LOLO-585503 format. One record per residue: residue in three letters; x, y, z of N, C-alpha, C in turn. Coordinates in steps of 0.02 Angstrom, whole numbers, plus 50000, padded with zeros to 5 digits. Example, Ala and Ser with C-alpha at 12.3 -4.5 7.8 and 13.67 -1.06 7.14 Angstrom:
<sites>
<site ALA,<50660,49716,50390>,<50615,49775,50390>,<50660,49835,50390>>
<site SER,<50642,49888,50354>,<50684,49947,50357>,<50645,50002,50394>>
</sites>
This chain:
<sites>
<site MET,<53632,54140,48471>,<53565,54120,48475>,<53570,54041,48468>>
<site ALA,<53530,54000,48504>,<53525,53932,48495>,<53507,53907,48425>>
<site VAL,<53541,53860,48392>,<53516,53830,48335>,<53459,53787,48348>>
<site THR,<53399,53796,48307>,<53339,53749,48319>,<53323,53748,48247>>
<site VAL,<53265,53692,48241>,<53227,53675,48178>,<53194,53735,48143>>
<site LYS,<53185,53776,48189>,<53144,53854,48178>,<53188,53890,48142>>
<site ASN,<53255,53896,48150>,<53302,53948,48127>,<53354,53923,48088>>
<site ILE,<53363,53862,48090>,<53427,53842,48055>,<53420,53853,47979>>
<site SER,<53469,53866,47948>,<53470,53868,47873>,<53445,53825,47828>>
<site ASP,<53409,53859,47778>,<53380,53809,47725>,<53429,53798,47679>>
<site ASP,<53485,53830,47680>,<53545,53833,47631>,<53577,53763,47642>>
<site GLU,<53584,53722,47579>,<53613,53659,47592>,<53680,53662,47550>>
<site LEU,<53743,53652,47582>,<53806,53661,47560>,<53847,53587,47548>>
<site PHE,<53803,53539,47571>,<53832,53474,47570>,<53784,53423,47537>>
<site PHE,<53777,53402,47476>,<53728,53369,47448>,<53744,53335,47385>>
<site GLY,<53703,53276,47374>,<53708,53236,47309>,<53773,53192,47312>>
<site HIS,<53788,53176,47377>,<53849,53144,47386>,<53840,53061,47381>>
<site LYS,<53884,53020,47381>,<53883,52950,47374>,<53889,52913,47436>>
<site ALA,<53870,52941,47495>,<53877,52904,47564>,<53832,52852,47558>>
<site CYS,<53849,52797,47597>,<53799,52735,47605>,<53735,52768,47638>>
<site GLY,<53690,52726,47633>,<53615,52755,47665>,<53627,52747,47741>>
<site GLY,<53603,52798,47772>,<53601,52816,47849>,<53670,52836,47874>>
<site CYS,<53721,52868,47830>,<53786,52883,47857>,<53795,52936,47900>>
<site GLY,<53813,52923,47963>,<53811,52969,48016>,<53869,53024,47996>>
<site GLY,<53915,53008,47964>,<53962,53055,47952>,<53935,53109,47900>>
<site ALA,<53900,53083,47857>,<53881,53134,47802>,<53830,53187,47837>>
<site LEU,<53786,53158,47890>,<53743,53196,47917>,<53783,53250,47963>>
<site ALA,<53840,53227,47992>,<53871,53288,48034>,<53907,53338,47994>>
<site VAL,<53927,53328,47927>,<53954,53371,47894>,<53902,53423,47860>>
<site ARG,<53843,53386,47843>,<53782,53425,47820>,<53777,53484,47869>>
<site GLY,<53755,53447,47924>,<53730,53493,47995>,<53785,53546,48012>>
<site ALA,<53841,53542,48017>,<53890,53572,48030>,<53891,53637,47982>>
<site LEU,<53896,53621,47900>,<53902,53672,47864>,<53837,53719,47850>>
<site LYS,<53776,53696,47869>,<53713,53729,47878>,<53731,53786,47934>>
<site VAL,<53761,53771,47985>,<53783,53820,48034>,<53826,53867,48010>>
<site LEU,<53887,53840,47989>,<53940,53877,47963>,<53935,53924,47910>>
<site GLY,<53885,53897,47857>,<53874,53944,47797>,<53923,53943,47752>>
<site ARG,<53911,53984,47694>,<53964,53986,47629>,<54017,54017,47644>>
<site ARG,<54026,54060,47695>,<54092,54078,47718>,<54143,54037,47741>>
<site SER,<54126,53973,47747>,<54171,53923,47779>,<54215,53880,47720>>
<site VAL,<54265,53867,47729>,<54311,53831,47693>,<54331,53768,47729>>
<site ALA,<54305,53708,47683>,<54319,53633,47719>,<54373,53604,47691>>
<site VAL,<54411,53583,47738>,<54465,53538,47717>,<54450,53467,47742>>
<site VAL,<54461,53421,47691>,<54435,53352,47701>,<54498,53301,47681>>
<site PRO,<54516,53259,47728>,<54576,53221,47715>,<54539,53153,47673>>
<site ALA,<54596,53108,47653>,<54574,53046,47628>,<54526,53011,47687>>
<site GLY,<54470,52983,47661>,<54416,52965,47712>,<54356,52945,47672>>
<site CYS,<54305,52935,47711>,<54233,52929,47682>,<54211,52993,47658>>
<site MET,<54218,53051,47686>,<54185,53111,47657>,<54226,53137,47599>>
<site SER,<54298,53125,47585>,<54316,53148,47517>,<54306,53092,47470>>
<site ALA,<54290,53030,47492>,<54276,52977,47437>,<54215,52979,47412>>
<site VAL,<54164,53010,47451>,<54094,53012,47423>,<54072,53080,47406>>
<site ALA,<54114,53137,47412>,<54097,53196,47393>,<54147,53219,47340>>
<site PHE,<54192,53204,47320>,<54232,53240,47262>,<54243,53191,47203>>
<site ASN,<54189,53173,47182>,<54179,53128,47116>,<54171,53171,47061>>
<site TYR,<54211,53196,47023>,<54204,53250,46968>,<54167,53207,46918>>
<site PRO,<54116,53248,46883>,<54092,53317,46887>,<54043,53322,46955>>
<site GLN,<54025,53277,46988>,<53974,53278,47033>,<54011,53301,47106>>
<site LEU,<54035,53364,47116>,<54057,53383,47173>,<54009,53406,47225>>
<site CYS,<54014,53383,47290>,<53951,53391,47335>,<53962,53447,47372>>
<site PHE,<54020,53490,47383>,<54017,53553,47427>,<53993,53608,47392>>
<site ALA,<53944,53645,47410>,<53936,53710,47376>,<53983,53763,47406>>
<site ASN,<54017,53750,47456>,<54064,53801,47484>,<54128,53780,47451>>
<site ASN,<54181,53819,47473>,<54251,53808,47456>,<54267,53739,47495>>
<site ALA,<54301,53688,47454>,<54319,53631,47489>,<54376,53599,47457>>
<site ILE,<54421,53576,47504>,<54487,53549,47468>,<54501,53476,47493>>
<site ILE,<54526,53437,47470>,<54557,53374,47486>,<54630,53379,47520>>
<site SER,<54646,53361,47579>,<54711,53361,47604>,<54746,53294,47607>>
<site THR,<54807,53292,47616>,<54831,53227,47633>,<54805,53196,47695>>
<site PHE,<54815,53125,47707>,<54775,53107,47757>,<54809,53116,47822>>
<site ALA,<54880,53125,47827>,<54899,53164,47888>,<54899,53232,47903>>
<site GLY,<54876,53275,47849>,<54885,53347,47846>,<54818,53386,47852>>
<site THR,<54773,53364,47885>,<54711,53412,47888>,<54729,53468,47916>>
<site ALA,<54747,53459,47984>,<54759,53534,48022>,<54809,53563,47991>>
<site SER,<54870,53540,47963>,<54911,53583,47942>,<54900,53626,47876>>
<site MET,<54855,53584,47839>,<54825,53621,47783>,<54762,53674,47812>>
<site MET,<54734,53666,47852>,<54697,53704,47882>,<54731,53773,47904>>
<site THR,<54784,53759,47939>,<54824,53822,47964>,<54855,53869,47906>>
<site GLY,<54870,53831,47848>,<54895,53874,47797>,<54835,53913,47759>>
<site ILE,<54785,53883,47754>,<54718,53921,47730>,<54708,53974,47765>>
<site GLU,<54700,53961,47828>,<54685,54027,47876>,<54738,54076,47873>>
<site ALA,<54796,54055,47874>,<54850,54111,47869>,<54844,54146,47797>>
<site GLY,<54827,54119,47750>,<54829,54137,47680>,<54770,54184,47665>>
<site LEU,<54708,54164,47684>,<54648,54209,47691>,<54656,54276,47729>>
<site ARG,<54696,54272,47784>,<54710,54334,47829>,<54761,54371,47789>>
<site ALA,<54809,54343,47766>,<54852,54387,47722>,<54831,54417,47658>>
<site LEU,<54779,54390,47624>,<54732,54422,47584>,<54696,54474,47601>>
<site GLY,<54685,54489,47663>,<54630,54529,47689>,<54567,54510,47701>>
<site LYS,<54558,54442,47689>,<54494,54413,47703>,<54470,54415,47766>>
<site LYS,<54409,54422,47778>,<54376,54431,47854>,<54306,54394,47850>>
<site ASP,<54281,54377,47909>,<54217,54336,47911>,<54225,54274,47881>>
<site PHE,<54265,54223,47896>,<54270,54155,47871>,<54284,54110,47926>>
<site GLN,<54272,54048,47912>,<54294,53989,47952>,<54327,53936,47911>>
<site VAL,<54388,53923,47942>,<54411,53854,47910>,<54395,53800,47951>>
<site VAL,<54370,53745,47922>,<54341,53695,47957>,<54372,53623,47924>>
<site GLY,<54391,53581,47972>,<54413,53513,47947>,<54364,53461,47961>>
<site PHE,<54352,53416,47917>,<54314,53357,47930>,<54354,53299,47920>>
<site ALA,<54376,53271,47974>,<54423,53200,47966>,<54380,53146,48014>>
<site GLY,<54400,53086,47983>,<54378,53023,48027>,<54418,53012,48078>>
<site ASP,<54390,52958,48109>,<54435,52930,48177>,<54507,52908,48161>>
<site GLY,<54511,52874,48104>,<54586,52859,48095>,<54624,52912,48071>>
<site GLY,<54595,52963,48032>,<54627,53023,48012>,<54639,53073,48065>>
<site THR,<54610,53059,48124>,<54616,53107,48178>,<54652,53070,48225>>
<site GLY,<54635,53015,48245>,<54674,52990,48312>,<54737,52945,48293>>
<site ASP,<54747,52931,48238>,<54799,52897,48207>,<54849,52934,48172>>
<site ILE,<54829,52945,48104>,<54868,52964,48061>,<54874,53054,48062>>
<site GLY,<54825,53071,48087>,<54834,53154,48087>,<54841,53182,48160>>
<site ILE,<54861,53138,48210>,<54856,53179,48275>,<54921,53228,48277>>
<site GLN,<54974,53218,48239>,<55028,53254,48246>,<55016,53324,48222>>
<site ALA,<54989,53327,48161>,<54972,53402,48137>,<54912,53436,48186>>
<site LEU,<54861,53390,48212>,<54815,53428,48255>,<54845,53455,48318>>
<site SER,<54897,53419,48345>,<54928,53440,48405>,<54974,53499,48394>>
<site GLY,<55002,53499,48328>,<55034,53564,48324>,<54996,53621,48312>>
<site ALA,<54934,53615,48278>,<54889,53672,48269>,<54859,53698,48344>>
<site ILE,<54848,53651,48378>,<54823,53669,48450>,<54883,53715,48493>>
<site GLU,<54940,53681,48485>,<55000,53716,48516>,<55010,53797,48491>>
<site ARG,<54997,53802,48424>,<55000,53872,48398>,<54939,53903,48414>>
<site ASN,<54883,53880,48427>,<54823,53894,48434>,<54796,53938,48367>>
<site ASP,<54808,53904,48314>,<54774,53933,48258>,<54704,53936,48249>>
<site ASN,<54676,53994,48221>,<54609,54001,48214>,<54566,53953,48174>>
<site VAL,<54565,53880,48190>,<54531,53838,48153>,<54489,53801,48196>>
<site LEU,<54427,53765,48156>,<54381,53720,48186>,<54399,53644,48155>>
<site TYR,<54408,53605,48200>,<54428,53534,48177>,<54365,53483,48205>>
<site ILE,<54333,53457,48157>,<54268,53421,48185>,<54302,53340,48156>>
<site CYS,<54301,53295,48206>,<54314,53238,48198>,<54245,53191,48198>>
<site TYR,<54223,53165,48136>,<54168,53122,48140>,<54194,53055,48145>>
<site ASP,<54177,53009,48196>,<54195,52964,48229>,<54150,52901,48216>>
<site ASN,<54165,52859,48155>,<54120,52804,48151>,<54163,52731,48172>>
<site GLU,<54219,52759,48206>,<54261,52695,48245>,<54289,52645,48206>>
<site ALA,<54308,52658,48145>,<54350,52617,48113>,<54374,52652,48052>>
<site TYR,<54422,52618,48004>,<54440,52648,47937>,<54378,52617,47892>>
<site MET,<54324,52642,47884>,<54264,52628,47856>,<54284,52633,47774>>
<site ASN,<54304,52683,47750>,<54317,52694,47676>,<54354,52651,47648>>
<site THR,<54411,52613,47677>,<54447,52563,47645>,<54434,52486,47672>>
<site GLY,<54374,52489,47694>,<54352,52417,47705>,<54343,52386,47780>>
<site ILE,<54335,52437,47821>,<54327,52428,47889>,<54379,52392,47936>>
<site GLN,<54434,52437,47939>,<54497,52406,47974>,<54494,52442,48039>>
<site LYS,<54525,52421,48092>,<54537,52450,48163>,<54569,52515,48157>>
<site SER,<54541,52558,48196>,<54581,52628,48212>,<54592,52626,48296>>
<site THR,<54637,52667,48323>,<54641,52663,48395>,<54575,52699,48420>>
<site LEU,<54521,52706,48385>,<54456,52736,48415>,<54406,52678,48410>>
<site THR,<54428,52623,48385>,<54377,52565,48380>,<54365,52533,48441>>
<site PRO,<54302,52526,48470>,<54299,52501,48525>,<54301,52423,48549>>
<site PHE,<54308,52410,48606>,<54322,52342,48638>,<54278,52296,48602>>
<site GLY,<54304,52231,48575>,<54259,52189,48551>,<54236,52185,48482>>
<site ALA,<54253,52244,48449>,<54225,52253,48392>,<54259,52211,48323>>
<site ARG,<54215,52178,48290>,<54245,52149,48223>,<54266,52194,48165>>
<site THR,<54324,52189,48145>,<54343,52231,48089>,<54389,52177,48046>>
<site THR,<54404,52206,47983>,<54450,52149,47953>,<54517,52153,47980>>
<site THR,<54542,52187,48017>,<54609,52176,48050>,<54599,52161,48124>>
<site THR,<54536,52156,48145>,<54530,52122,48214>,<54466,52071,48197>>
<site PRO,<54487,52019,48169>,<54427,51972,48144>,<54410,51928,48199>>
<site VAL,<54355,51886,48188>,<54334,51843,48248>,<54353,51773,48226>>
<site GLY,<54386,51738,48267>,<54389,51668,48251>,<54411,51629,48314>>
<site SER,<54443,51572,48302>,<54451,51522,48360>,<54513,51555,48409>>
<site LYS,<54548,51601,48385>,<54607,51622,48422>,<54598,51707,48435>>
<site VAL,<54556,51736,48398>,<54543,51806,48406>,<54480,51821,48408>>
<site GLN,<54453,51868,48453>,<54377,51882,48466>,<54374,51956,48463>>
<site GLY,<54393,51976,48394>,<54383,52056,48383>,<54430,52092,48422>>
<site ASN,<54425,52159,48430>,<54468,52210,48445>,<54482,52202,48515>>
<site ARG,<54534,52190,48555>,<54552,52182,48619>,<54573,52240,48655>>
<site SER,<54578,52299,48619>,<54594,52355,48656>,<54538,52399,48668>>
<site PHE,<54538,52464,48723>,<54495,52502,48719>,<54490,52568,48684>>
<site LYS,<54445,52600,48661>,<54446,52656,48632>,<54482,52718,48668>>
<site LYS,<54532,52758,48612>,<54568,52806,48635>,<54527,52874,48648>>
<site ASN,<54542,52906,48698>,<54490,52967,48722>,<54530,53017,48683>>
<site MET,<54515,53035,48625>,<54540,53100,48591>,<54508,53170,48623>>
<site PHE,<54454,53167,48651>,<54431,53230,48693>,<54475,53249,48738>>
<site GLU,<54501,53203,48783>,<54535,53224,48836>,<54621,53229,48823>>
<site ILE,<54630,53194,48770>,<54698,53205,48749>,<54712,53278,48720>>
<site VAL,<54655,53297,48679>,<54653,53369,48654>,<54644,53420,48706>>
<site ALA,<54603,53404,48767>,<54600,53454,48820>,<54665,53460,48855>>
<site ALA,<54706,53405,48859>,<54766,53408,48890>,<54816,53459,48862>>
<site HIS,<54807,53470,48796>,<54851,53517,48771>,<54830,53591,48785>>
<site GLY,<54781,53593,48824>,<54765,53669,48851>,<54724,53698,48790>>
<site ILE,<54683,53670,48753>,<54654,53693,48694>,<54602,53746,48713>>
<site THR,<54592,53795,48672>,<54541,53854,48681>,<54469,53823,48692>>
<site TYR,<54447,53777,48647>,<54377,53749,48659>,<54389,53678,48622>>
<site ALA,<54346,53630,48662>,<54342,53561,48635>,<54274,53536,48657>>
<site ALA,<54245,53496,48618>,<54175,53463,48647>,<54170,53402,48609>>
<site THR,<54122,53360,48647>,<54102,53283,48613>,<54031,53303,48598>>
<site ALA,<54013,53254,48552>,<53940,53269,48528>,<53914,53198,48494>>
<site SER,<53856,53196,48475>,<53833,53140,48435>,<53776,53152,48389>>
<site VAL,<53777,53120,48332>,<53719,53136,48288>,<53652,53123,48317>>
<site GLY,<53664,53076,48367>,<53598,53053,48397>,<53563,53117,48435>>
<site TYR,<53602,53164,48455>,<53576,53229,48493>,<53605,53284,48446>>
<site LEU,<53565,53293,48394>,<53598,53336,48338>,<53587,53411,48366>>
<site PRO,<53537,53430,48404>,<53540,53503,48419>,<53602,53522,48459>>
<site ASP,<53622,53470,48505>,<53683,53484,48555>,<53752,53494,48507>>
<site PHE,<53750,53450,48454>,<53810,53463,48407>,<53811,53518,48366>>
<site LEU,<53752,53536,48338>,<53747,53603,48300>,<53754,53664,48349>>
<site ASN,<53733,53674,48400>,<53750,53726,48440>,<53818,53725,48470>>
<site LYS,<53860,53665,48470>,<53926,53671,48490>,<53961,53692,48425>>
<site VAL,<53932,53672,48365>,<53970,53704,48311>,<53969,53777,48304>>
<site GLU,<53907,53813,48317>,<53895,53877,48310>,<53944,53908,48363>>
<site LYS,<53950,53885,48436>,<53973,53919,48481>,<54047,53918,48470>>
<site ALA,<54084,53858,48434>,<54150,53860,48413>,<54168,53907,48361>>
<site SER,<54123,53917,48318>,<54130,53960,48259>,<54142,54046,48289>>
<site LYS,<54121,54057,48349>,<54125,54122,48375>,<54191,54132,48425>>
<site ILE,<54222,54083,48436>,<54282,54072,48476>,<54331,54081,48434>>
<site GLN,<54391,54133,48449>,<54450,54128,48427>,<54499,54085,48451>>
<site GLY,<54539,54051,48401>,<54591,54002,48424>,<54562,53934,48395>>
<site THR,<54617,53883,48418>,<54592,53806,48396>,<54533,53780,48429>>
<site LYS,<54485,53752,48406>,<54428,53724,48424>,<54426,53643,48402>>
<site TYR,<54391,53598,48432>,<54395,53534,48417>,<54330,53500,48436>>
<site ILE,<54288,53475,48391>,<54231,53441,48412>,<54231,53369,48385>>
<site HIS,<54223,53326,48435>,<54224,53257,48419>,<54152,53226,48420>>
<site VAL,<54127,53205,48361>,<54049,53182,48344>,<54046,53112,48331>>
<site ILE,<54022,53061,48377>,<53991,52995,48362>,<53950,53004,48297>>
<site ALA,<53964,52960,48246>,<53936,52966,48185>,<53937,52886,48154>>
<site PRO,<53881,52849,48177>,<53878,52778,48162>,<53886,52771,48094>>
<site CYS,<53914,52706,48072>,<53917,52689,47996>,<53877,52625,48000>>
<site PRO,<53817,52627,47967>,<53773,52577,47967>,<53805,52511,47937>>
<site THR,<53847,52518,47876>,<53891,52469,47846>,<53946,52429,47894>>
<site GLY,<53986,52462,47919>,<54032,52445,47972>,<54011,52419,48041>>
<site TRP,<53954,52443,48060>,<53931,52435,48125>,<53881,52386,48119>>
<site GLY,<53851,52364,48069>,<53799,52300,48051>,<53733,52331,48089>>
<site ILE,<53708,52378,48071>,<53652,52398,48094>,<53597,52419,48025>>
<site LYS,<53547,52431,48042>,<53495,52452,47983>,<53509,52534,47979>>
<site THR,<53501,52548,47914>,<53521,52611,47894>,<53472,52662,47931>>
<site GLU,<53412,52643,47936>,<53364,52686,47972>,<53361,52690,48050>>
<site ASP,<53417,52652,48076>,<53432,52646,48145>,<53486,52694,48175>>
<site CYS,<53535,52731,48115>,<53581,52763,48141>,<53575,52813,48192>>
<site ILE,<53520,52860,48184>,<53506,52904,48243>,<53491,52871,48307>>
<site GLU,<53445,52819,48319>,<53435,52786,48370>,<53493,52757,48413>>
<site VAL,<53540,52727,48362>,<53604,52706,48395>,<53647,52751,48417>>
<site ALA,<53650,52803,48388>,<53695,52860,48402>,<53673,52894,48464>>
<site LYS,<53604,52891,48477>,<53576,52917,48545>,<53584,52870,48598>>
<site GLU,<53584,52800,48584>,<53587,52746,48630>,<53657,52749,48666>>
<site VAL,<53714,52757,48618>,<53784,52758,48638>,<53792,52811,48698>>
<site VAL,<53753,52863,48691>,<53756,52906,48737>,<53711,52891,48808>>
<site ASP,<53660,52859,48797>,<53612,52845,48840>,<53631,52790,48894>>
<site CYS,<53675,52735,48865>,<53708,52695,48901>,<53769,52695,48937>>
<site GLY,<53798,52759,48923>,<53855,52786,48956>,<53914,52777,48915>>
<site LEU,<53917,52736,48861>,<53987,52731,48825>,<54009,52791,48799>>
<site TRP,<53975,52841,48784>,<53990,52900,48761>,<53956,52973,48803>>
<site TYR,<53999,53013,48799>,<53969,53065,48851>,<53971,53135,48808>>
<site LEU,<53922,53171,48831>,<53925,53244,48801>,<53955,53295,48843>>
<site ALA,<53997,53327,48824>,<54040,53375,48868>,<54074,53423,48833>>
<site GLU,<54100,53486,48866>,<54145,53530,48841>,<54201,53544,48883>>
<site PHE,<54259,53567,48854>,<54313,53580,48891>,<54332,53659,48855>>
<site GLU,<54329,53704,48916>,<54339,53777,48906>,<54362,53819,48962>>
<site ASN,<54408,53856,48952>,<54439,53890,49013>,<54476,53846,49057>>
<site GLY,<54495,53788,49030>,<54542,53745,49078>,<54492,53690,49121>>
<site GLU,<54422,53705,49109>,<54381,53657,49146>,<54342,53614,49109>>
<site PHE,<54320,53549,49130>,<54277,53506,49093>,<54204,53520,49119>>
<site LYS,<54147,53528,49064>,<54088,53526,49088>,<54044,53473,49058>>
<site LEU,<54011,53448,49093>,<53960,53382,49071>,<53897,53415,49040>>
<site ASN,<53871,53399,48981>,<53821,53431,48960>,<53750,53385,48967>>
<site LYS,<53764,53323,48982>,<53711,53271,48994>,<53724,53228,49039>>
<site ARG,<53695,53224,49104>,<53714,53172,49160>,<53647,53121,49157>>
<site PRO,<53655,53072,49129>,<53588,53023,49135>,<53577,53000,49210>>
<site LYS,<53514,53009,49223>,<53499,52986,49288>,<53502,52920,49298>>
<site GLU,<53489,52871,49242>,<53500,52803,49242>,<53529,52773,49177>>
<site PHE,<53572,52735,49170>,<53594,52717,49103>,<53548,52664,49080>>
<site THR,<53543,52661,49004>,<53511,52603,48980>,<53551,52542,48981>>
<site ARG,<53530,52493,48959>,<53571,52430,48962>,<53624,52426,48904>>
<site ILE,<53686,52423,48915>,<53737,52414,48882>,<53730,52350,48825>>
<site ASP,<53705,52299,48852>,<53699,52236,48808>,<53644,52243,48757>>
<site SER,<53604,52280,48774>,<53548,52301,48721>,<53578,52344,48662>>
<site TYR,<53623,52393,48679>,<53652,52420,48635>,<53701,52380,48592>>
<site ILE,<53741,52339,48625>,<53797,52298,48588>,<53762,52230,48552>>
<site LYS,<53713,52213,48570>,<53678,52159,48539>,<53654,52172,48474>>
<site ARG,<53625,52236,48462>,<53593,52251,48397>,<53639,52271,48339>>
<site GLN,<53710,52267,48355>,<53753,52276,48308>,<53791,52220,48287>>
<site GLY,<53801,52212,48216>,<53828,52156,48194>,<53898,52142,48214>>
<site ARG,<53938,52201,48219>,<54003,52200,48237>,<54029,52168,48305>>
<site PHE,<53970,52164,48347>,<53981,52140,48416>,<53945,52070,48424>>
<site LYS,<53911,52041,48379>,<53868,51987,48388>,<53906,51921,48410>>
<site HIS,<53974,51926,48409>,<54009,51871,48437>,<54033,51877,48504>>
<site MET,<54017,51941,48537>,<54045,51956,48605>,<54000,51913,48664>>
<site THR,<54046,51892,48707>,<54016,51846,48757>,<53989,51889,48821>>
<site ASP,<53959,51850,48869>,<53936,51889,48940>,<54001,51923,48969>>
<site GLU,<54051,51892,48971>,<54114,51921,48994>,<54138,51969,48963>>
<site ASP,<54139,51970,48896>,<54154,52042,48861>,<54116,52088,48877>>
<site ILE,<54048,52073,48886>,<54006,52138,48894>,<54012,52165,48965>>
<site GLU,<54031,52114,49008>,<54044,52145,49078>,<54106,52178,49090>>
<site ASN,<54151,52173,49047>,<54218,52203,49051>,<54201,52272,49026>>
<site VAL,<54157,52282,48970>,<54138,52344,48946>,<54097,52388,49001>>
<site VAL,<54051,52356,49036>,<54025,52385,49091>,<54065,52407,49138>>
<site LYS,<54114,52369,49157>,<54164,52391,49210>,<54197,52449,49188>>
<site ALA,<54227,52449,49122>,<54266,52514,49098>,<54220,52571,49092>>
<site ARG,<54149,52570,49065>,<54097,52621,49079>,<54098,52653,49149>>
<site ASP,<54096,52606,49192>,<54081,52625,49275>,<54143,52660,49285>>
<site GLN,<54204,52637,49270>,<54272,52669,49290>,<54267,52732,49263>>
<site LYS,<54255,52741,49196>,<54261,52803,49160>,<54208,52866,49196>>
<site TRP,<54154,52843,49216>,<54101,52889,49244>,<54124,52904,49318>>
<site ASN,<54155,52866,49345>,<54182,52888,49411>,<54233,52945,49405>>
<site PHE,<54283,52939,49354>,<54323,52990,49339>,<54275,53064,49316>>
<site ILE,<54221,53050,49271>,<54185,53113,49259>,<54156,53136,49310>>
<site ASN,<54121,53099,49355>,<54092,53135,49409>,<54131,53170,49460>>
<site LYS,<54192,53143,49461>,<54247,53177,49505>,<54278,53243,49475>>
<site TYR,<54280,53237,49417>,<54318,53305,49383>,<54278,53349,49332>>
<site PHE,<54218,53321,49312>,<54185,53365,49271>,<54122,53404,49310>>
<site ASN,<54117,53467,49297>,<54065,53511,49332>,<53990,53489,49298>>
</sites>
């Protein structure tokens, strides 16, 4: 049954945390746990969600939850899932919540191993496009042009000069059981993908865009609108990978303006018209690929 505002649980399993106002990552965790329920076990590595939620005595998970090593989210999930099965436990879901750095950089080896073994776990990457918890450093999922503390803006450097790594397609290349992209700007789509993943045996991966107002330089109240706009302007797409095939969930008839999306964010304010044109070209090239290979 599709998750809607009328049937979603009133049970709150993630609350009272110390996340910044308008945090997209906190919203992603809250929503996912409302779908998965109290029979879920959350694994959270070093990052924003562990920093804001495990502040004794104000622990913010009402379900079972544990902090993992930065690199070991997926390996700890594997161990918990195997242990619960060995104890005869049934009807549970082991879920990991890791940021873009903890997924695409530090944790990719453990994630790759879990997919290869097809462990029955759900890995959710909340992507705020930098190492926000430790001061806004670049990750390999930081977009082109973004200002971070490790890609500063000055006379010789103009922000990040590399393009965002595509973790969704990297995961799909493993032949994973199920993978999907999402955005907190399209929350029903994300929640329904979480529900779908929870009913599938094997390794599942969901990559959700979750803006960080602090790191992105946007107003706290604009988180959802910006998370929607990144999809509407074509810099992020909503899709699934299942049974060896890609499926596009939303195909915009016409893209909104990329420059409008970029210029409202403090991290991009230095970008030139040439920089923006490079982003547009990369967007168009990606959509040529999507239109060719996605159903």
